[in-house]
Phi, psi and omega in degrees: 000319180297319178301316179296319180295317179295317177300313180298316181295322177297317179294320179297317182292336177273355181080016181245034195297129169228113184281117180115173181298137184269132177249144180294150177295148178269156182299334183277005179274054184245023179079032178059042180084011184263004183304320179294342180261008178091006178288131178242137178236127177240121177283116180275325177199142174205120182193158171260012180233154174281183185291345176267356182098358178288142180293134176288146179283170174292155176296149179290155176279165181110184180291119179301145176218124178254133178237133177241121180240142169253116186247127178247121181246114181303150179307134178085352182272135174254136173281152177289164176302137181203171172218162179246121179278001180229156178296138178206156179215154182214169175228126177280117182275329186208149173086196178228139183226135175249129177244131185229131177274169176301332181276357179092003176294135187232139175233129177253127181243143173240164181310131181097347181282143177250153174215148170258112192284163177290146176240128179057031174232128183290136179201176174211162178235156177221131175281119186274352178073183007283347179256166177299151172270128179239121183230139173257126183237135177248123180253130178248095184234213179221152179307136178091346178268136176287158176274333184216140178232127178288143177235104180300150178298142179296148178290146178304139177088356179264000000 
């Protein structure tokens, strides 16, 4: 996990950030045969692990449902603690975003960065400004499953 974190931090500092373990591009990533026509395909993220190195769970059973959200978080705003019960990945289009787990693991994203998000692990995000953070997230779930579940902060002394 530390190796993955160091790799991710190194890539972020180089501006080539891919949050999570990096997998090599596959030969079929050529724009569906369009390379000769000028089509370019860039793999932003591909992994069977989340950005902390944790293994992704199996897809849920049931009728598949894909949800694509564009989320805008005003500068300085923190989201409440939450978790995602389904696999999801995103690309930050604008701004800077900090994601922090309950254990204190932290990921800093800048515009253009991709991440494979945590599944069933409590975390929160904060838009670091100066502009809003805008992220597009794709959730791969099943009908009837929520994409996000709020987790209230634990009471003192518990």
